[in-house]
Phi, psi and omega in degrees: 000136181256082176259126182266162173304321181297323179292321178294315178301314180300319179295318180293316180292339176274359175123347178291137181229352182237163176303315181301317179295320177293320177300315181295324182281329188237337186086004180297140175060033181246354183268290181247344178084358183297333183262006185305313181297319178297318180294320178299318177296319179297318180299313179303314181299311185289327177296319178296318178298318183295325180083000000 
């Protein structure tokens, strides 16, 4: 699956705040799970930016 950082950021800025919400919005970390930790860190970063 080709989910970009920008897609994750867009999902967070649209209201997603959890891994599950970002997964539902983007499909990130739903195939093999190898990137789950990276996605969680991005979510944390973007939630902080969002305020």
